[in-house]
Backbone as CSV, one residue per row, in Angstrom:
resi,resn,N_x,N_y,N_z,CA_x,CA_y,CA_z,C_x,C_y,C_z
1,UNK,168.720,-184.090,-126.466,169.489,-183.988,-125.297,169.033,-182.775,-124.484
2,UNK,168.875,-182.875,-123.240,168.384,-181.800,-122.322,169.581,-181.146,-121.656
3,UNK,169.738,-179.822,-121.748,170.802,-179.129,-121.096,170.766,-179.378,-119.526
4,UNK,171.942,-179.420,-118.948,172.051,-179.713,-117.540,171.393,-178.763,-116.624
5,UNK,171.376,-177.493,-116.939,170.839,-176.503,-116.041,169.369,-176.230,-116.339
6,UNK,168.693,-177.013,-117.184,167.284,-176.689,-117.476,166.391,-177.110,-116.338
7,UNK,166.826,-177.934,-115.447,165.971,-178.317,-114.356,165.969,-177.287,-113.206
8,UNK,166.929,-176.416,-113.201,166.970,-175.376,-112.146,165.985,-174.244,-112.519
9,UNK,165.282,-173.859,-111.515,164.316,-172.749,-111.675,165.099,-171.421,-111.727
10,UNK,164.727,-170.623,-112.680,165.399,-169.270,-112.752,164.745,-168.341,-111.810
11,UNK,165.536,-167.609,-111.061,164.965,-166.653,-110.131,164.436,-165.421,-110.843
12,UNK,163.337,-164.907,-110.384,162.793,-163.697,-111.061,163.804,-162.583,-110.752
13,UNK,163.804,-161.625,-111.629,164.673,-160.457,-111.487,164.039,-159.424,-110.610
14,UNK,164.835,-158.487,-110.215,164.355,-157.397,-109.384,163.562,-156.435,-110.263
15,UNK,162.485,-155.932,-109.714,161.634,-154.945,-110.399,161.482,-153.713,-109.459
16,UNK,161.359,-152.570,-110.126,161.279,-151.333,-109.307,160.288,-150.397,-109.991
17,UNK,159.414,-149.803,-109.193,158.504,-148.815,-109.580,158.659,-147.542,-108.720
18,UNK,158.829,-146.353,-109.336,158.991,-145.103,-108.647,157.908,-144.177,-109.084
19,UNK,157.206,-143.606,-108.189,156.094,-142.641,-108.488,156.437,-141.289,-107.830
20,UNK,156.444,-140.252,-108.621,156.774,-138.916,-108.141,155.683,-137.921,-108.426
21,UNK,155.719,-136.846,-107.639,154.768,-135.752,-107.840,155.155,-135.061,-109.160
22,UNK,154.125,-134.608,-109.890,154.421,-133.960,-111.153,154.662,-132.445,-110.890
23,UNK,155.934,-132.079,-110.727,156.308,-130.736,-110.404,157.056,-130.102,-111.548
24,UNK,156.749,-128.879,-111.844,157.421,-128.144,-112.962,158.754,-127.672,-112.529
25,UNK,159.067,-127.410,-111.277,160.332,-126.906,-110.824,160.869,-127.747,-109.622
26,UNK,162.133,-128.064,-109.696,162.779,-128.751,-108.531,163.003,-127.718,-107.462
27,UNK,163.250,-128.122,-106.267,163.530,-127.102,-105.185,164.709,-126.222,-105.499
28,UNK,165.747,-126.743,-106.152,166.895,-125.887,-106.512,166.480,-124.815,-107.599
29,UNK,165.712,-125.260,-108.568,165.258,-124.312,-109.591,164.323,-123.278,-109.004
30,UNK,163.523,-123.669,-108.066,162.613,-122.800,-107.375,163.378,-121.683,-106.576
31,UNK,164.466,-122.114,-105.904,165.319,-121.190,-105.182,165.930,-120.168,-106.128
32,UNK,166.442,-120.617,-107.271,167.043,-119.720,-108.266,166.036,-118.748,-108.767
33,UNK,164.829,-119.213,-109.046,163.740,-118.384,-109.563,163.339,-117.314,-108.505
34,UNK,163.288,-117.752,-107.207,162.913,-116.828,-106.144,163.970,-115.772,-105.913
35,UNK,165.245,-116.163,-105.959,166.299,-115.188,-105.800,166.308,-114.138,-106.920
36,UNK,166.019,-114.562,-108.180,165.899,-113.599,-109.309,164.693,-112.697,-109.046
37,UNK,163.611,-113.227,-108.558,162.408,-112.442,-108.229,162.741,-111.351,-107.155
38,UNK,163.497,-111.817,-106.158,163.865,-110.878,-105.091,164.729,-109.715,-105.656
39,UNK,165.692,-110.065,-106.446,166.604,-109.070,-107.087,165.804,-108.007,-107.860
40,UNK,164.957,-108.548,-108.780,164.151,-107.599,-109.611,163.228,-106.768,-108.812
41,UNK,162.567,-107.359,-107.837,161.629,-106.595,-106.941,162.405,-105.518,-106.182
42,UNK,163.498,-105.908,-105.620,164.294,-104.932,-104.792,164.876,-103.788,-105.641
43,UNK,165.270,-104.109,-106.865,165.761,-103.038,-107.739,164.581,-102.096,-108.078
44,UNK,163.425,-102.561,-108.405,162.293,-101.670,-108.686,161.905,-100.886,-107.438
45,UNK,161.863,-101.560,-106.226,161.465,-100.873,-105.015,162.506,-99.822,-104.654
46,UNK,163.818,-100.121,-104.871,164.852,-99.113,-104.670,164.683,-97.873,-105.541
47,UNK,164.311,-98.110,-106.732,164.051,-96.977,-107.691,162.928,-96.131,-107.168
48,UNK,161.865,-96.723,-106.645,160.784,-95.933,-106.098,161.251,-95.180,-104.831
49,UNK,162.104,-95.831,-104.005,162.640,-95.216,-102.845,163.446,-93.979,-103.182
50,UNK,164.298,-94.086,-104.231,165.143,-92.962,-104.635,164.270,-91.827,-105.250
51,UNK,163.135,-92.215,-105.784,162.195,-91.220,-106.352,161.313,-90.539,-105.218
52,UNK,161.493,-91.023,-104.012,160.756,-90.378,-102.886,159.525,-91.228,-102.435
53,UNK,159.286,-92.339,-102.994,158.130,-93.142,-102.576,158.663,-94.256,-101.697
54,UNK,158.982,-93.941,-100.438,159.621,-94.901,-99.508,158.670,-95.995,-99.079
55,UNK,157.378,-95.817,-99.161,156.383,-96.768,-98.746,156.398,-98.112,-99.582
56,UNK,156.912,-97.965,-100.794,156.955,-99.130,-101.716,157.869,-100.232,-101.151
57,UNK,158.999,-99.795,-100.600,160.045,-100.766,-100.133,159.464,-101.748,-99.068
58,UNK,158.768,-101.262,-97.967,158.225,-102.168,-97.003,157.188,-103.168,-97.556
59,UNK,156.394,-102.660,-98.509,155.411,-103.591,-99.138,156.063,-104.573,-100.019
60,UNK,157.140,-104.187,-100.709,157.932,-105.182,-101.467,158.500,-106.237,-100.608
61,UNK,159.014,-105.813,-99.433,159.565,-106.822,-98.457,158.505,-107.753,-97.932
62,UNK,157.309,-107.292,-97.636,156.252,-108.110,-97.196,155.846,-109.083,-98.309
63,UNK,155.765,-108.605,-99.548,155.392,-109.392,-100.679,156.422,-110.567,-100.802
64,UNK,157.706,-110.226,-100.757,158.724,-111.271,-100.935,158.708,-112.264,-99.777
65,UNK,158.400,-111.810,-98.605,158.272,-112.730,-97.445,157.140,-113.730,-97.646
66,UNK,155.984,-113.215,-98.092,154.847,-114.079,-98.299,155.064,-115.091,-99.460
67,UNK,155.636,-114.568,-100.539,155.917,-115.481,-101.705,156.985,-116.492,-101.245
68,UNK,158.036,-116.102,-100.514,159.029,-117.019,-99.982,158.417,-118.090,-99.147
69,UNK,157.451,-117.685,-98.284,156.774,-118.678,-97.366,156.011,-119.693,-98.229
70,UNK,155.285,-119.267,-99.210,154.550,-120.168,-100.130,155.504,-121.118,-100.860
71,UNK,156.647,-120.584,-101.302,157.618,-121.448,-102.027,158.253,-122.509,-101.116
72,UNK,158.460,-122.104,-99.804,159.019,-123.107,-98.888,158.031,-124.240,-98.675
73,UNK,156.727,-123.894,-98.492,155.702,-124.918,-98.330,155.645,-125.802,-99.591
74,UNK,155.747,-125.286,-100.780,155.720,-126.030,-101.979,156.992,-126.910,-102.089
75,UNK,158.181,-126.365,-101.778,159.421,-127.033,-101.955,159.574,-128.213,-100.988
76,UNK,158.853,-128.152,-99.844,158.991,-129.247,-98.854,158.411,-130.521,-99.408
77,UNK,157.441,-130.425,-100.317,156.803,-131.617,-100.869,157.111,-131.841,-102.402
78,UNK,157.859,-130.998,-102.973,158.173,-131.148,-104.384,158.984,-132.392,-104.694
79,UNK,159.708,-132.878,-103.789,160.554,-134.110,-104.042,159.915,-135.319,-103.410
80,UNK,158.689,-135.332,-103.011,158.014,-136.496,-102.463,157.938,-137.570,-103.558
81,UNK,158.016,-138.858,-103.054,157.937,-139.995,-103.982,157.483,-141.246,-103.225
82,UNK,157.106,-142.229,-104.010,156.798,-143.590,-103.457,157.557,-144.568,-104.372
83,UNK,158.170,-145.569,-103.764,158.966,-146.547,-104.507,158.569,-147.937,-104.005
84,UNK,158.434,-148.837,-104.980,158.197,-150.255,-104.710,159.373,-151.015,-105.403
85,UNK,160.098,-151.797,-104.619,161.140,-152.618,-105.210,160.861,-154.017,-104.809
86,UNK,160.822,-154.869,-105.873,160.500,-156.295,-105.627,161.687,-157.122,-106.038
87,UNK,162.247,-157.832,-105.074,163.387,-158.744,-105.296,162.933,-160.126,-104.986
88,UNK,163.743,-161.149,-105.330,163.296,-162.507,-105.075,162.890,-162.820,-103.619
89,UNK,163.566,-162.231,-102.659,163.231,-162.517,-101.229,162.879,-161.304,-100.458
90,UNK,162.558,-160.181,-101.133,162.307,-158.985,-100.409,161.364,-158.022,-101.195
91,UNK,160.417,-157.457,-100.451,159.545,-156.398,-100.949,159.954,-155.138,-100.216
92,UNK,160.421,-154.093,-100.901,160.837,-152.901,-100.267,159.873,-151.789,-100.643
93,UNK,159.312,-151.133,-99.638,158.375,-150.039,-99.873,158.994,-148.760,-99.213
94,UNK,159.131,-147.728,-100.026,159.706,-146.482,-99.513,158.765,-145.345,-99.866
95,UNK,158.447,-144.506,-98.842,157.576,-143.317,-99.074,158.333,-142.143,-98.458
96,UNK,158.523,-141.127,-99.298,159.127,-139.837,-98.784,157.975,-138.798,-98.849
97,UNK,157.723,-138.198,-97.664,156.671,-137.252,-97.579,157.224,-136.042,-96.759
98,UNK,157.691,-134.995,-97.501,158.346,-133.919,-96.847,159.678,-134.338,-96.285
99,UNK,159.895,-134.173,-95.000,161.122,-134.590,-94.376,160.971,-136.006,-93.773
100,UNK,159.830,-136.629,-93.859,159.583,-137.888,-93.310,159.847,-139.041,-94.373
101,UNK,160.745,-139.963,-94.029,161.059,-141.083,-94.933,160.655,-142.414,-94.244
102,UNK,159.753,-143.160,-94.869,159.360,-144.433,-94.367,159.853,-145.521,-95.253
103,UNK,160.517,-146.515,-94.676,161.077,-147.620,-95.486,160.729,-148.914,-94.787
104,UNK,160.054,-149.784,-95.488,159.641,-151.107,-94.966,160.172,-152.197,-95.846
105,UNK,160.731,-153.226,-95.204,161.182,-154.447,-95.909,160.294,-155.614,-95.475
106,UNK,159.671,-156.237,-96.430,158.741,-157.316,-96.122,159.141,-158.514,-96.989
107,UNK,158.637,-159.716,-96.599,158.822,-160.945,-97.327,157.660,-160.934,-98.368
108,UNK,157.986,-161.060,-99.658,156.911,-161.050,-100.677,155.960,-162.295,-100.565
109,UNK,156.379,-163.339,-99.967,155.550,-164.522,-99.778,154.370,-164.280,-98.899
110,UNK,154.489,-163.331,-97.955,153.410,-163.012,-97.026,152.767,-161.674,-97.220
111,UNK,153.177,-160.948,-98.229,152.585,-159.679,-98.511,151.421,-159.857,-99.476
112,UNK,150.437,-158.950,-99.347,149.343,-158.994,-100.323,149.046,-157.528,-100.749
113,UNK,148.314,-157.469,-101.921,148.050,-156.223,-102.511,146.573,-156.146,-102.802
114,UNK,145.903,-155.050,-102.453,144.490,-154.920,-102.745,144.219,-153.531,-103.314
115,UNK,143.154,-153.470,-104.107,142.695,-152.232,-104.708,141.232,-152.379,-104.993
116,UNK,140.380,-151.507,-104.482,138.931,-151.630,-104.657,138.406,-151.027,-105.877
117,UNK,139.226,-150.290,-106.649,138.790,-149.749,-107.939,138.022,-148.414,-107.852
118,UNK,137.774,-147.899,-106.627,136.995,-146.707,-106.506,137.921,-145.504,-106.762
119,UNK,137.246,-144.427,-107.151,137.970,-143.142,-107.480,138.705,-142.603,-106.257
120,UNK,139.973,-142.280,-106.466,140.841,-141.666,-105.446,141.225,-142.643,-104.316
121,UNK,140.994,-143.936,-104.557,141.419,-144.940,-103.567,142.813,-145.407,-103.838
122,UNK,143.641,-145.659,-102.851,144.984,-146.052,-103.069,145.111,-147.564,-103.227
123,UNK,146.274,-147.992,-103.715,146.581,-149.457,-103.638,147.123,-149.721,-102.237
124,UNK,146.746,-150.857,-101.667,147.160,-151.118,-100.285,147.911,-152.405,-100.227
125,UNK,149.152,-152.288,-99.730,150.013,-153.454,-99.406,149.762,-153.818,-97.982
126,UNK,149.540,-155.124,-97.702,149.298,-155.617,-96.336,150.330,-156.695,-96.011
127,UNK,150.795,-156.655,-94.739,151.775,-157.649,-94.291,151.709,-157.714,-92.752
128,UNK,151.310,-158.902,-92.295,151.270,-159.112,-90.808,150.582,-158.020,-90.045
129,UNK,149.408,-157.578,-90.518,148.638,-156.577,-89.848,149.013,-155.143,-90.200
130,UNK,150.115,-154.960,-90.837,150.506,-153.568,-91.239,149.906,-153.322,-92.666
131,UNK,149.559,-152.100,-92.864,149.035,-151.669,-94.201,149.785,-150.427,-94.671
132,UNK,150.162,-150.376,-95.928,150.805,-149.257,-96.507,149.999,-148.843,-97.767
133,UNK,149.595,-147.590,-97.831,148.850,-147.087,-98.983,149.814,-146.454,-99.972
134,UNK,149.695,-146.856,-101.201,150.514,-146.385,-102.295,149.619,-145.871,-103.398
135,UNK,150.038,-144.776,-104.053,149.255,-144.357,-105.215,148.863,-142.901,-105.240
136,UNK,149.487,-142.107,-104.377,149.095,-140.624,-104.354,149.448,-139.947,-105.679
137,UNK,150.548,-140.474,-106.324,151.019,-139.754,-107.536,150.733,-140.540,-108.808
138,UNK,149.801,-141.467,-108.754,149.426,-142.269,-109.914,148.158,-141.778,-110.420
139,UNK,148.033,-141.610,-111.786,146.800,-141.202,-112.427,145.727,-142.224,-112.179
140,UNK,144.493,-141.818,-111.939,143.379,-142.699,-111.634,143.195,-143.712,-112.775
141,UNK,143.397,-143.308,-114.026,143.142,-144.198,-115.129,144.223,-145.354,-115.192
142,UNK,145.368,-145.168,-114.530,146.442,-146.167,-114.606,146.462,-147.055,-113.357
143,UNK,145.653,-146.861,-112.391,145.704,-147.592,-111.108,145.314,-149.082,-111.372
144,UNK,144.254,-149.334,-112.110,143.891,-150.737,-112.333,144.963,-151.544,-113.040
145,UNK,145.555,-150.947,-114.069,146.601,-151.637,-114.841,147.827,-151.876,-113.904
146,UNK,148.194,-150.876,-113.083,149.275,-150.993,-112.192,148.984,-152.070,-111.133
147,UNK,147.757,-152.139,-110.657,147.361,-153.158,-109.691,147.635,-154.558,-110.283
148,UNK,147.174,-154.781,-111.547,147.330,-156.064,-112.169,148.831,-156.395,-112.341
149,UNK,149.582,-155.391,-112.788,151.021,-155.573,-113.020,151.743,-155.893,-111.653
150,UNK,151.457,-155.183,-110.606,152.124,-155.429,-109.308,151.707,-156.770,-108.755
151,UNK,150.424,-157.107,-108.876,149.904,-158.406,-108.364,150.639,-159.556,-109.086
152,UNK,150.785,-159.493,-110.406,151.459,-160.498,-111.179,152.939,-160.595,-110.787
153,UNK,153.581,-159.465,-110.634,155.024,-159.443,-110.253,155.202,-160.030,-108.827
154,UNK,154.250,-159.641,-107.899,154.324,-160.201,-106.568,154.145,-161.728,-106.555
155,UNK,153.226,-162.199,-107.407,153.023,-163.688,-107.440,154.243,-164.371,-108.047
156,UNK,154.873,-163.772,-109.045,156.082,-164.379,-109.661,157.229,-164.463,-108.629
157,UNK,157.349,-163.385,-107.856,158.504,-163.420,-106.895,158.138,-164.280,-105.705
158,UNK,156.896,-164.271,-105.234,156.537,-165.064,-104.040,156.475,-166.544,-104.357
159,UNK,156.113,-166.906,-105.546,155.958,-168.357,-105.904,156.658,-168.614,-107.233
160,UNK,158.026,-168.600,-107.235,158.735,-168.789,-108.534,158.505,-170.229,-109.015
161,UNK,158.470,-170.334,-110.293,158.199,-171.652,-110.963,159.540,-172.318,-111.332
């Protein structure tokens, strides 16, 4: 005897891939580290000031300003990421680059994925003339396997059996 619901096609489940920059410190941790660096530097510079070496304090301030500027540049991109979410009727691509957030929703039936296999080349999603490059945070050795995995998942969602 055949179960009644066996003739219904099961819908593929949602799949999600998130790729992030490999950072040792989050922006919050970086701020805490910088504030502790400021405290220690200013304590030492104040000690030199009290000993009569006033010139140390302005140079300590310049040093902290330059290090702070470098940390701000680093922190702006520390939380960058790329996300691919594949649902039965939707392909969602999200890219966060600094303060810029790009979010695209496409139909998986009309989307395609390409990768030429060359070094430092991204995976490219195409849809109605638009192209989105994914893969800045993916190791080169993993791109081919990811391409195959994404291609198979896209085919499963676009053409369910």
